N, C-alpha and C positions, 0 to 999 in steps of 0.2 A: 663383308663384315656380316653377322650374324646378329639378327634383329632380335633387341632385346625385350622388345613391348609384343603385344598383340592387340587386333581391333577387336570391335563386338563382333563383326561376323567371324574371326576366328576362335574368338571363345565360344561362340555359339557351336560352332562347327564341332570344335573340341570336346564340348561336355553334351553334346547334341540335343539341345536347347534352343528354342527360338532367341532369336535378336531380342525382342520386349522380356523375355525373362534374364538377358543378361544386364538391362537398362535397370531392371526391379531389383538384382541382386545387386548392384552398383549402389542403386538406392537404399537400400536395407543394411549397407557396408559389409555385406557377406563376402562380397570382391572388392576390391579398393582400387579407384580409378586415380591414374596418375597425373599428380597435379602441374600446371605448367605448361602441357605438351597438347599441341592441335588436338583435337576431335577427341573423342571418349577412348583411351589406351589402358593397359594393363601390363603389369608387368609379367614379364612370361617366367619368373622362378616363382613367381605366387598361382599363377594358373596352372603352370607344370605340378607345381605340389599337390593342390586340389585335385588334379586327374590323376596323381597317382605315378607321375613320373620320377624317378628316384634323382635326386641331388645330393649328394653328402652332406651341402651344408646348405637347408633353408629355414625358414622360419617353423615350418611344421615338423620337422625332427631336432630342433637346436635344445629341447629338455633332454632326449635321449643322448644324445651326445652328451652333453654335461654330465648327466647321471654316469653314464660310462666312463669318461673321464676322472670322476671321483671317485669310482670303484676300483678303476687303474693305480690311482695314486695311494690309495690304502694298500693293494696288494704289492704295490712296487715298495713302499716300505716295511711291511710283514718280510719280503723277501730280502731286504737287504739287513736286517736284524738278523734273518736266518744265516744269511752269510758270515755276518759278522761273530755269530757265536760258532758257525762250523769254521772258523779262520782260527777263533780265539783257541777253540780244541786242540784243531791239528797243530798250535803250536805248544799247548802243554803236551799234547802227546809227541813231538818231536823233540820238545826239550829233555823229557825223559828217556830218550832214546839215545841224545847225546852223553849224556850223564853216567851211564854203562857203560 
């Protein structure tokens, strides 16, 4: 089973900093220590995002995903309206052909 947390030494190695700096970052709440977990542990998702490791669903790109979703909703609505208009025009054209 994949580990979902990192320890202080893991974070220090990944960020290329000292363990003392990791503790300082945790004290300043730059990175967030997991509560109710033995020793000092950090969320794998948070540290990976901080390192630039891409994950489609993480804290750092939530706003971007949400904005993209809103844009797509608007585009979808416009396309539905265009389809309705085109369908109505085709029905009018085909009814004119049938009458002749």
